Backbone as CSV, one residue per row, in Angstrom:
resi,resn,N_x,N_y,N_z,CA_x,CA_y,CA_z,C_x,C_y,C_z
1,UNK,0.819,-1.189,0.000,0.000,0.000,0.000,0.860,1.249,0.000
2,UNK,1.931,1.235,0.812,2.807,2.412,0.850,3.455,2.630,-0.502
3,UNK,3.807,1.525,-1.202,4.434,1.656,-2.515,3.457,2.316,-3.497
4,UNK,2.193,1.888,-3.465,1.192,2.478,-4.366,1.025,3.961,-4.062
5,UNK,1.006,4.330,-2.769,0.893,5.741,-2.404,2.093,6.533,-2.899
6,UNK,3.273,5.936,-2.807,4.472,6.598,-3.317,4.355,6.841,-4.814
7,UNK,3.904,5.847,-5.530,3.774,5.971,-6.975,2.725,7.019,-7.316
8,UNK,1.592,7.020,-6.588,0.564,8.047,-6.817,1.142,9.436,-6.560
9,UNK,1.885,9.571,-5.460,2.469,10.875,-5.133,3.421,11.334,-6.226
10,UNK,4.213,10.407,-6.738,5.130,10.771,-7.818,4.367,11.145,-9.072
11,UNK,3.276,10.431,-9.327,2.471,10.739,-10.511,1.891,12.132,-10.421
12,UNK,1.352,12.465,-9.276,0.767,13.793,-9.105,1.845,14.858,-9.205
13,UNK,2.995,14.601,-8.605,4.092,15.563,-8.674,4.610,15.726,-10.096
14,UNK,4.523,14.659,-10.892,5.059,14.693,-12.251,4.128,15.367,-13.243
15,UNK,2.862,15.533,-12.905,1.903,16.092,-13.857,2.381,17.385,-14.503
16,UNK,2.849,18.371,-13.747,3.278,19.592,-14.424,4.591,19.450,-15.183
17,UNK,5.296,18.362,-14.971,6.616,18.200,-15.581,6.581,17.527,-16.939
18,UNK,5.469,16.856,-17.243,5.394,16.136,-18.509,4.102,16.462,-19.205
19,UNK,4.112,16.306,-20.485,2.891,16.493,-21.266,2.462,15.144,-21.789
20,UNK,1.168,14.969,-22.003,0.678,13.730,-22.595,1.268,13.600,-23.981
21,UNK,1.713,12.418,-24.359,2.359,12.260,-25.649,1.375,12.372,-26.801
22,UNK,1.843,12.889,-27.886,1.038,12.887,-29.105,1.157,11.500,-29.706
23,UNK,0.062,10.959,-30.185,0.102,9.614,-30.750,0.805,9.638,-32.095
24,UNK,1.725,8.718,-32.274,2.340,8.546,-33.585,2.025,7.140,-34.042
25,UNK,1.744,6.979,-35.324,1.336,5.670,-35.825,2.423,4.642,-35.526
26,UNK,2.487,4.072,-36.477,3.476,3.014,-36.372,2.731,1.712,-36.215
27,UNK,-0.490,-4.458,-16.801,-1.150,-4.887,-15.829,0.300,-5.015,-14.655
28,UNK,2.523,-5.309,-5.240,3.849,-5.499,-4.662,4.025,-5.237,-3.182
29,UNK,4.935,-5.269,-3.312,5.221,-5.283,-1.883,5.214,-3.924,-1.251
30,UNK,6.034,-3.803,-0.196,6.072,-2.585,0.619,6.621,-1.409,-0.128
31,UNK,7.705,-0.843,0.343,8.264,0.319,-0.327,7.898,1.564,0.415
32,UNK,8.016,2.688,-0.281,7.664,3.946,0.331,8.864,4.670,0.871
33,UNK,10.062,4.136,0.685,11.251,4.873,1.054,11.829,4.469,2.386
34,UNK,11.129,3.696,3.180,11.664,3.274,4.458,11.947,4.454,5.358
35,UNK,11.820,4.291,6.622,12.129,5.355,7.559,11.288,6.600,7.365
36,UNK,10.125,6.484,6.711,9.253,7.628,6.543,9.740,8.608,5.501
37,UNK,10.602,8.191,4.583,11.185,9.083,3.585,10.180,9.897,2.812
38,UNK,9.158,9.239,2.228,8.201,9.946,1.387,7.484,11.038,2.163
39,UNK,7.142,10.783,3.413,6.400,11.774,4.177,7.234,13.019,4.463
40,UNK,8.547,12.941,4.293,9.417,14.085,4.531,9.656,14.908,3.273
41,UNK,9.207,14.433,2.115,9.456,15.137,0.854,8.522,16.330,0.708
42,UNK,9.041,17.387,0.072,8.238,18.563,-0.222,7.329,18.283,-1.409
43,UNK,6.313,19.120,-1.588,5.419,18.992,-2.723,6.240,19.054,-4.009
44,UNK,5.936,18.159,-4.943,6.663,18.109,-6.206,7.892,17.222,-6.161
45,UNK,8.163,16.607,-5.004,9.286,15.699,-4.873,8.781,14.315,-4.500
46,UNK,9.607,13.316,-4.744,9.277,11.946,-4.385,10.505,11.268,-3.807
47,UNK,10.288,10.283,-2.949,11.374,9.549,-2.309,12.014,8.592,-3.295
48,UNK,13.323,8.714,-3.481,14.086,7.806,-4.333,14.756,6.788,-3.418
49,UNK,14.309,5.516,-3.517,14.850,4.472,-2.647,16.338,4.253,-2.880
50,UNK,16.780,4.381,-4.125,18.189,4.144,-4.429,19.081,5.224,-3.821
51,UNK,18.659,6.470,-4.010,19.466,7.576,-3.492,19.169,7.883,-2.028
52,UNK,18.060,7.326,-1.520,17.615,7.540,-0.146,17.469,9.028,0.170
53,UNK,16.786,9.713,-0.775,16.494,11.125,-0.562,15.350,11.551,-1.470
54,UNK,14.810,12.724,-1.192,13.744,13.281,-2.009,14.336,13.888,-3.269
55,UNK,13.688,13.600,-4.400,14.149,14.113,-5.690,12.941,14.538,-6.510
56,UNK,13.174,15.340,-7.538,12.115,15.664,-8.486,11.921,14.451,-9.382
57,UNK,10.677,13.974,-9.521,10.448,12.778,-10.341,10.768,13.055,-11.795
58,UNK,11.309,12.037,-12.446,11.644,12.174,-13.865,11.568,10.811,-14.519
59,UNK,11.555,10.848,-15.849,11.500,9.604,-16.604,12.675,8.722,-16.231
60,UNK,12.419,7.421,-16.124,13.467,6.470,-15.792,13.611,6.238,-14.298
61,UNK,12.844,6.979,-13.494,12.967,6.863,-12.048,12.407,5.533,-11.540
62,UNK,11.322,5.061,-12.146,10.681,3.813,-11.749,10.788,2.796,-12.873
63,UNK,10.748,1.520,-12.502,10.743,0.484,-13.535,9.373,0.464,-14.204
64,UNK,9.323,-0.041,-15.428,8.089,-0.022,-16.212,6.963,-0.836,-15.587
65,UNK,7.272,-1.904,-14.865,6.211,-2.665,-14.205,5.519,-1.828,-13.133
66,UNK,6.301,-1.050,-12.375,5.715,-0.170,-11.361,4.905,0.937,-12.022
67,UNK,5.412,1.452,-13.119,4.690,2.491,-13.860,3.375,1.929,-14.383
68,UNK,3.411,0.730,-14.945,2.194,0.094,-15.435,1.186,-0.092,-14.304
69,UNK,1.638,-0.657,-13.175,0.736,-0.905,-12.052,0.086,0.385,-11.573
70,UNK,0.877,1.435,-11.435,0.347,2.711,-10.959,-0.590,3.334,-11.989
71,UNK,-0.202,3.315,-13.255,-1.033,3.890,-14.308,-2.349,3.163,-14.453
72,UNK,-2.314,1.842,-14.385,-3.539,1.051,-14.476,-4.454,1.360,-13.301
73,UNK,-3.885,1.420,-12.093,-4.690,1.709,-10.904,-5.339,3.093,-11.013
74,UNK,-4.586,4.071,-11.481,-5.153,5.411,-11.660,-6.273,5.394,-12.696
75,UNK,-6.052,4.697,-13.796,-7.081,4.605,-14.842,-8.341,3.937,-14.300
76,UNK,-8.177,2.853,-13.559,-9.327,2.146,-13.004,-10.061,2.991,-11.960
77,UNK,-9.354,3.930,-11.341,-9.963,4.845,-10.373,-10.600,6.057,-11.053
78,UNK,-10.533,6.103,-12.394,-11.130,7.221,-13.119,-10.257,8.461,-13.142
79,UNK,-8.998,8.336,-12.802,-8.066,9.467,-12.778,-7.225,9.409,-14.062
80,UNK,-7.904,9.654,-15.177,-7.341,9.382,-16.492,-6.144,10.259,-16.842
81,UNK,-6.212,11.542,-16.593,-5.083,12.406,-16.932,-3.853,12.058,-16.096
82,UNK,-4.070,11.708,-14.830,-2.952,11.275,-13.995,-2.387,9.954,-14.521
83,UNK,-3.259,9.051,-14.950,-2.807,7.770,-15.503,-1.951,8.003,-16.744
84,UNK,-2.405,8.914,-17.606,-1.635,9.228,-18.820,-0.264,9.770,-18.450
85,UNK,-0.226,10.654,-17.469,1.055,11.229,-17.044,2.000,10.148,-16.536
86,UNK,1.497,9.233,-15.724,2.338,8.164,-15.176,2.766,7.206,-16.277
87,UNK,1.834,6.748,-17.088,2.161,5.788,-18.148,3.143,6.371,-19.148
88,UNK,3.112,7.676,-19.334,4.027,8.336,-20.266,5.473,8.317,-19.781
89,UNK,5.690,7.979,-18.514,7.041,7.893,-17.969,7.742,6.585,-18.328
90,UNK,7.008,5.627,-18.883,7.586,4.308,-19.178,8.750,4.430,-20.157
91,UNK,9.790,3.684,-19.893,10.940,3.665,-20.796,10.592,2.940,-22.095
92,UNK,9.837,1.846,-21.990,9.464,1.056,-23.161,8.146,1.579,-23.711
93,UNK,8.227,2.432,-24.690,7.033,3.042,-25.293,6.272,2.057,-26.178
94,UNK,6.792,0.851,-26.345,6.147,-0.168,-27.163,5.589,-1.315,-26.324
95,UNK,5.475,-1.133,-25.015,4.888,-2.148,-24.143,3.380,-2.148,-24.376
96,UNK,2.817,-3.249,-24.881,1.384,-3.274,-25.174,0.508,-2.962,-23.960
97,UNK,0.969,-3.321,-22.761,0.194,-3.020,-21.551,0.103,-1.509,-21.336
98,UNK,1.212,-0.837,-21.529,1.258,0.625,-21.379,0.377,1.266,-22.452
99,UNK,0.547,0.818,-23.694,-0.256,1.358,-24.795,-1.746,1.138,-24.545
100,UNK,-2.109,-0.030,-24.022,-3.505,-0.343,-23.741,-4.107,0.666,-22.770
101,UNK,-3.413,0.925,-21.666,-3.990,1.841,-20.675,-3.836,3.304,-21.061
102,UNK,-2.910,3.620,-21.941,-2.913,4.962,-22.532,-4.169,5.120,-23.394
103,UNK,-4.470,4.093,-24.186,-5.679,4.119,-25.005,-6.927,4.216,-24.148
104,UNK,-6.991,3.399,-23.111,-8.130,3.389,-22.196,-8.342,4.765,-21.569
105,UNK,-7.253,5.361,-21.082,-7.348,6.647,-20.397,-7.737,7.766,-21.350
106,UNK,-7.151,7.773,-22.527,-7.533,8.790,-23.513,-8.996,8.617,-23.917
107,UNK,-9.405,7.389,-24.157,-10.792,7.124,-24.575,-11.777,7.595,-23.515
108,UNK,-11.499,7.274,-22.264,-12.409,7.676,-21.194,-12.339,9.167,-20.883
109,UNK,-11.314,9.837,-21.375,-11.217,11.290,-21.233,-11.894,12.006,-22.392
110,UNK,-12.493,11.233,-23.305,-13.195,11.827,-24.435,-12.369,11.925,-25.703
111,UNK,-11.132,11.483,-25.663,-10.258,11.503,-26.831,-10.246,10.105,-27.453
112,UNK,-11.400,9.710,-27.979,-11.595,8.347,-28.479,-10.645,8.046,-29.634
113,UNK,-10.469,8.983,-30.542,-9.592,8.752,-31.695,-8.157,8.505,-31.252
114,UNK,-7.691,9.251,-30.267,-6.342,9.033,-29.735,-6.270,7.640,-29.104
115,UNK,-7.307,7.291,-28.349,-7.356,5.963,-27.738,-7.299,4.853,-28.766
116,UNK,-8.059,5.023,-29.846,-8.045,4.022,-30.924,-6.626,3.814,-31.447
117,UNK,-5.897,4.895,-31.602,-4.519,4.786,-32.098,-3.636,3.970,-31.176
118,UNK,-3.749,4.212,-29.877,-2.957,3.432,-28.919,-3.356,1.957,-28.939
119,UNK,-4.651,1.671,-29.025,-5.097,0.278,-29.094,-4.551,-0.407,-30.340
120,UNK,-4.631,0.264,-31.478,-4.139,-0.322,-32.730,-2.639,-0.601,-32.645
121,UNK,-1.895,0.312,-32.038,-0.453,0.100,-31.887,-0.180,-1.099,-30.978
122,UNK,-0.931,-1.233,-29.887,-0.757,-2.379,-28.991,-1.041,-3.685,-29.723
123,UNK,-2.070,-3.696,-30.556,-2.406,-4.912,-31.309,-1.407,-5.202,-32.421
124,UNK,-0.793,-4.180,-32.963,0.260,-4.393,-33.954,1.410,-5.172,-33.315
125,UNK,1.686,-4.865,-32.062,2.777,-5.519,-31.330,2.354,-6.897,-30.823
126,UNK,1.129,-6.998,-30.306,0.631,-8.266,-29.757,-0.823,-8.473,-30.180
127,UNK,-1.035,-9.085,-31.340,-2.397,-9.279,-31.841,-3.265,-10.189,-30.970
128,UNK,-2.659,-10.924,-30.045,-3.409,-11.844,-29.185,-3.789,-11.228,-27.838
129,UNK,-3.526,-9.968,-27.646,-3.829,-9.287,-26.385,-5.325,-8.969,-26.367
130,UNK,-6.104,-9.886,-25.813,-7.560,-9.785,-25.930,-8.160,-8.665,-25.088
131,UNK,-7.493,-8.234,-24.029,-8.022,-7.105,-23.265,-8.019,-5.846,-24.129
132,UNK,-6.987,-5.680,-24.941,-6.965,-4.548,-25.875,-8.131,-4.677,-26.850
133,UNK,-8.363,-5.876,-27.318,-9.469,-6.080,-28.266,-10.813,-5.751,-27.622
134,UNK,-10.985,-6.117,-26.350,-12.223,-5.758,-25.657,-12.382,-4.242,-25.611
135,UNK,-11.342,-3.541,-25.169,-11.412,-2.084,-25.056,-11.558,-1.426,-26.429
136,UNK,-10.904,-1.982,-27.435,-11.040,-1.453,-28.791,-12.482,-1.603,-29.267
137,UNK,-13.097,-2.750,-28.979,-14.497,-2.945,-29.326,-15.388,-1.930,-28.637
138,UNK,-15.121,-1.657,-27.356,-15.892,-0.651,-26.634,-15.711,0.731,-27.262
139,UNK,-14.495,1.026,-27.705,-14.235,2.314,-28.360,-15.034,2.416,-29.656
140,UNK,-15.088,1.321,-30.397,-15.896,1.332,-31.632,-17.361,1.614,-31.313
141,UNK,-17.865,1.035,-30.240,-19.252,1.309,-29.852,-19.432,2.776,-29.472
142,UNK,-18.428,3.353,-28.828,-18.511,4.765,-28.443,-18.704,5.673,-29.646
143,UNK,-18.118,5.296,-30.769,-18.251,6.137,-31.963,-19.351,5.615,-32.897
144,UNK,-20.134,4.644,-32.420,-21.266,4.143,-33.190,-20.925,3.107,-34.236
145,UNK,-19.745,2.502,-34.148,-19.286,1.525,-35.126,-19.546,0.105,-34.613
146,UNK,-20.783,-0.364,-34.773,-21.162,-1.698,-34.319,-20.358,-2.781,-35.033
147,UNK,-20.155,-2.622,-36.332,-19.402,-3.625,-37.098,-17.972,-3.761,-36.577
148,UNK,-17.341,-2.649,-36.235,-15.986,-2.693,-35.690,-15.940,-3.423,-34.361
149,UNK,-16.946,-3.199,-33.513,-17.015,-3.888,-32.223,-17.238,-5.382,-32.421
150,UNK,-18.124,-5.728,-33.348,-18.397,-7.147,-33.615,-17.168,-7.843,-34.180
151,UNK,-16.394,-7.142,-34.973,-15.149,-7.714,-35.500,-14.191,-8.051,-34.356
152,UNK,-14.071,-7.165,-33.373,-13.195,-7.433,-32.232,-13.724,-8.605,-31.405
153,UNK,-15.051,-8.711,-31.285,-15.644,-9.836,-30.564,-15.288,-11.159,-31.251
154,UNK,-15.361,-11.174,-32.585,-14.983,-12.395,-33.333,-13.499,-12.716,-33.125
155,UNK,-12.665,-11.695,-33.097,-11.225,-11.909,-32.887,-10.953,-12.477,-31.491
156,UNK,-11.668,-11.968,-30.499,-11.520,-12.499,-29.139,-11.965,-13.963,-29.106
157,UNK,-13.100,-14.250,-29.743,-13.612,-15.634,-29.768,-12.600,-16.575,-30.414
158,UNK,-11.959,-16.146,-31.511,-10.957,-16.989,-32.177,-9.791,-17.306,-31.242
159,UNK,-9.441,-16.367,-30.379,-8.255,-16.523,-29.545,-8.541,-17.205,-28.206
160,UNK,-9.721,-16.938,-27.630,-9.980,-17.441,-26.274,-11.310,-18.155,-26.122
161,UNK,-12.142,-18.101,-27.133,-13.454,-18.728,-27.035,-14.473,-17.804,-26.380
162,UNK,-15.688,-18.316,-26.296,-16.783,-17.511,-25.755,-16.788,-17.459,-24.232
163,UNK,-15.981,-18.268,-23.577,-15.982,-18.311,-22.122,-15.057,-17.315,-21.453
164,UNK,-14.302,-16.558,-22.221,-13.344,-15.636,-21.603,-14.043,-14.392,-21.055
165,UNK,-13.403,-13.782,-20.085,-13.922,-12.553,-19.488,-14.072,-11.472,-20.547
166,UNK,-13.053,-11.323,-21.405,-13.067,-10.275,-22.427,-14.224,-10.468,-23.401
167,UNK,-14.467,-11.730,-23.795,-15.581,-12.012,-24.701,-16.902,-11.632,-24.028
168,UNK,-17.070,-12.064,-22.793,-18.305,-11.783,-22.071,-18.555,-10.294,-21.889
169,UNK,-17.506,-9.553,-21.540,-17.657,-8.109,-21.321,-18.032,-7.393,-22.615
170,UNK,-17.320,-7.688,-23.700,-17.614,-7.003,-24.960,-18.968,-7.439,-25.511
171,UNK,-19.287,-8.712,-25.378,-20.591,-9.200,-25.838,-21.720,-8.465,-25.109
172,UNK,-21.549,-8.276,-23.813,-22.544,-7.555,-23.016,-22.666,-6.098,-23.485
173,UNK,-21.543,-5.465,-23.769,-21.566,-4.075,-24.248,-22.255,-3.969,-25.614
174,UNK,-21.991,-4.927,-26.470,-22.632,-4.936,-27.801,-24.140,-5.128,-27.645
175,UNK,-24.545,-6.061,-26.790,-25.983,-6.283,-26.551,-26.643,-5.013,-26.035
176,UNK,-26.004,-4.348,-25.105,-26.544,-3.094,-24.551,-26.646,-2.040,-25.647
177,UNK,-25.622,-1.943,-26.475,-25.621,-0.971,-27.582,-26.789,-1.231,-28.526
178,UNK,-27.023,-2.490,-28.833,-28.080,-2.847,-29.780,-29.485,-2.611,-29.194
179,UNK,-29.612,-2.721,-27.868,-30.904,-2.483,-27.219,-31.207,-0.988,-27.085
180,UNK,-30.191,-0.162,-27.077,-30.426,1.282,-26.843,-30.641,2.062,-28.120
């Protein structure tokens, strides 16, 4: 829990330092700095475990798995702009997990076209990533493209069958779309 709070604090502190990326074509333990380090940092600073001091957060400060975990948690909490800021710190800009939640966060912030681009890039890298396909299908429904959503549902079925969580979620969204 302390580690997640540290990551959230760094994300919030980093917001003014980074801009959301422009799209180009083409998912622990303790932590928290020990000894109360994070609680001693000034606003805009974060505890660096390696240096054992407060520093201004910057790209490369956290490993990509921690960035993914924090960005996903922020996105799931509805804190989309903060999620984008955190996910943008990832060193590996081609990590499909990072691209997926960048797409998710942009889409839920009303930038559906930007989200679509991130989803397409994630699928270019990993066409079997069915969670991206679920979210891509939902994005198609957001813009009124039922055929695009149904295509993603068929792709999920080919990869995981009708019993997967992703298939069930997208199928439910399509049914709701068709009833409304």
